[in-house]
N, C-alpha and C positions, 0 to 999 in steps of 0.2 A: 129561939131563934123567932122573930116576928113573923106576922103573914106578909108587910111588907118584901122582910130580907128573902122568906121563899119566890115571892112574886119576882124580885130581882135577879134572883140566881135563874129562874127559869126564862127570862125575857132576854132580848139581844137588842143592840144599838142603843137606836134612839129612844126605846121603851126603858131601857136600864137607866138611862141617862134622867129622863122623865120622873121614873119612880125615884130614885136619888134623890131628885130636888124637891119631890112631895114629901119624902120622909125627913128631909132637911130644913123644911121649908120656915119652920117656925124659930130655927137656931141663928139664922143670918140674914143680914139686911140687904145686902147685894149679891147679885148670882150672875154670873158670867158664864157664857157659853162659846166653846172653842172648837173649831175643825179639827186642832191637833195640839199635842203639847208643846211644839216650839212656838205656835200662836200664844200661849202665856205666857212663856218669856219677854216676848217683844210687848203685847200689850200691857202684862202686869207691872212693867216699868213705867210705862207710861200712865196707868191708872193710879197707881201708889198714892200721889199728892190727892186725888181726889176723894179718897174712901173718909176723910175727917172723923176718923174713930167708929168709924161705921164698921162691922164685920161683914166679911166678904167670904163665899166660896166659889169655886169655878170648877167646870165640868168640860171635860175632852168628849165630844161627840163623836171622833172617829169620822170627820168627813163634811163638806157643805152640806150635802142632802139631809143629813143628819141634824145640823143646826137649824135646818129649815124644818124641819118635823118636830124637834121639839119644841121651836116658837110656837108652831101651829098646834100641838097637842095642850100647850100651858095656856095658850089664846083660847082655846073651844072649851077646857076642862077645868079651870082653876081661877077662881076669884082672888084678885090681888088687892091688898091693902095699900093705901098711898105710900107708906115706909119701904115698901118692899121695891127694888130696885133691878131690873134685870136686864142686861146687855147682852147682844148677841156679836158676834164677830167672823165673818167668812169673805173668801178672797173673791176676787172681779173674775177670774181666770179668761176661758175665752166665752165664757157664758151671755146668756142676754138674761141680764139682772133686772130687767124692768118692771117684772111682777112682783121682786121681793121687797115685802113691806119695810116704810123707815125706820123701824123698831129694830132692824138689822143694819147691822155695818158692812158696808161692801169696799174693801179697797178700791183707791183709785188708778192703782196698777194692776198687774196681773196678780201679784202676791204679796204677801209681807218683803220676801226676800228683794224685792226689787228697790224698797225701800234702806236697803243696807248698802245701795251701789249709787246712789243719786249724787249730783254734785254736792249739796248739802250735806250728805252722811260721808261722803270723803274726806271732805274740809272738817268735820268733828273728827273722822277715825284718826288724822294726822294730829289734827292739835292736841286729843286725848291721849295717844299712845305716844307721842313724842314730846308731851309737854309745852308745847307752844303757848303761851300764854302772855302775848303782846310779843312784840320784839325789840329785844335791846339793841340789836345793830343788824346790820345789812346781811352780814352773812347768816344771821338765823332767817330771815327773809328770804334767801335765796333758796336756803335746805328746805323752808316750808313749799314753797312755790314749787320747787323739783320733786317733792315728794306727793304734790296733790296731782301735778300735771303728769306725773308716773302712774297713779293709781287710774286716773280719767283716761288715760290713754290706751292701759290696758285693759281698761272695760270696754272701750269702745272696740279695740282688736277683738276681743271677744264677742261683740255685736256682729263684726261684720265675717267673722269666721262659720256663725251659725245662722246667718239670716236668711239665705235661700232655705235651708232644712226648715228653720223656725218656719217662715210662710207656710211651707208645706204642711206642717203641721196644726196650723192655726186653720187651715182650711180643711183639712180633715176632720177638726173637732166641730167646723161651721157645718160641714155637711154631712158628718155623721149622723145629723138629725133624723135626716130626712129618708135614713138607709135603715134595710131592715137587718143588713148584716154589717155590724159596725167594724171599722178599722183598727187593727190591732197596732196599738201606738208604743207598745213594750220598748222596741227597740230605737225608739227615739226619746226616751226620758233621760237618757245620759249625755253630757256634754262630748265626752271623746267618743261618741259612736255616730255625732253628726256632724264635728268638728270639721270643716272644710269642704262640706255635701256642696257642691254648686249644679249637680245632675239629676236631672228629672228620673232617668232612669233607675239611678244608684239609692235614691228618697223612695221608690216605689217598690224596690228589692227588699226593704228594710220593713215594711210594712204589708201585712198580709191583710186581704180585703181592700185593700186599696180604693179608695173612692176616686175616680177619674176628675182631674182637674187638667186646664188648658195651660200655656205659658201666659197667657194675658191675663188669667185670675192669680198666678203667683205673681206676676209681677204689679200688679194691683195691691196685693198682701205684702210685698214687699214694700211697698211705698206708704202702705200703712203704719207698717212696724216702723220704718224710718224716722216718722214724725216726733216718735220720743223712745227710742229705743229700749233705753234703760228702764224706762215704764211698761213699755208694752211687750217684750219679748220674756220668754216663759222665766221667771225667777228663778227656779230651780237651776237653769243652765248657770247661773250666776254663782249662785251658792257652791256649785261644784268646782268652778273655773278660777272665780276670784283669792282661793286661798292661797293659788302657786306665786301669785305675784304680791301679796300682803306678805309671806313669809320672806319672800326675795326682798323685798324692801327692809320688813325688821332685821332681817339678818346684815343687809348692808348697814344699817344705822347703829348695830351692835356691835360691828369692827372696829377694832383700835387704831385702824390704818387702812390706806387703799381704799378709799370709800367709791363707790360708783356715782350715787347719788346726793351724797352729803359733803359735807367740808368739815365737819368732827363728827365724834360720835356722839348718838345722841338715844339712851339707852331706853331701850324697850323692854319692860317684863313681862309682857303678856306673851302667856305660852303659844305653842305652834298653832297656827289656825289649819283647822282640817273642816272638810263638809260638815259633819256633824258637829261641831262647834263654833262656828262662824257666827250665828245669832246667839249663842251663849256669852261667847267672849266679845260681841260687838254691838249689844243690844241696845248699850245708854248712847251710841253714837248714831242709830238708824234715824233718818228723816221721819220726824211725827206731822203728817199732813193737816192741814187747818179744818178740813172736812171731819177729822176722828176727833181734834177737840172740839169741835162743835158737836156734833155726836156724843161724845162724853157727859159736857156740860147739859145738853139737853136731858140727856136719859138720869143723871144723876142731881140734876138740879132741885 
């Protein structure tokens, strides 16, 4: 075992990633740094066409802070050859990201999960899974429209069901920056825990060390989220809630008769969508923001 291997075994988190990067630096041309393993599923599919024969390696940093720390380690301690390309990816979350260097890509929405339920993504999901490639007749067009409308309206229902609670979550995250005792938001992380909550006391009861907010602040937060709810609401909620509606639609399309949303059978061979498989099953249909394409072109150019 080498000295580097010994150091890696003794280190933690961001230091482990940094030392793995150093130990593998000579073997690769492109280095990718992500918060979590699902990020690679999404970004990897986007990046593939940009490699152009260059060898790449990726690192899971276990969180946003660690991605930033790894960037700082490398920036401070490593002299890079021009042919070595490094890309870093983090979620916007509800953080103030103004100090994050331009070398690190920040999603334009809360997280990558939001990119799976935008209007553009929904259209691609329907086209890709059901085989709509142009419309041979009016029946095809009506079924396509029905599927798109069903998923959009389902997404909008999810937004309405959690809007009040998500506004409170947003305020707690922002106000926690100025508190010694941070609010415990662990019971606000699941869609089913906050679905339908519209009462201040009910939300407060879910959060130990709740930071006081007033109804005016909540109203302003709700209005902020309503500007683009599919992009500003916490993405994990969509990941937890949308599989129900996706599976309902696919099950209906696979029936041989008595359809609810369709006029004929449209076979979908995709397996059942679950919270932990949504990204892997649908990543080829997710939206690719223009800012992401620009970032990749800049970093790999």
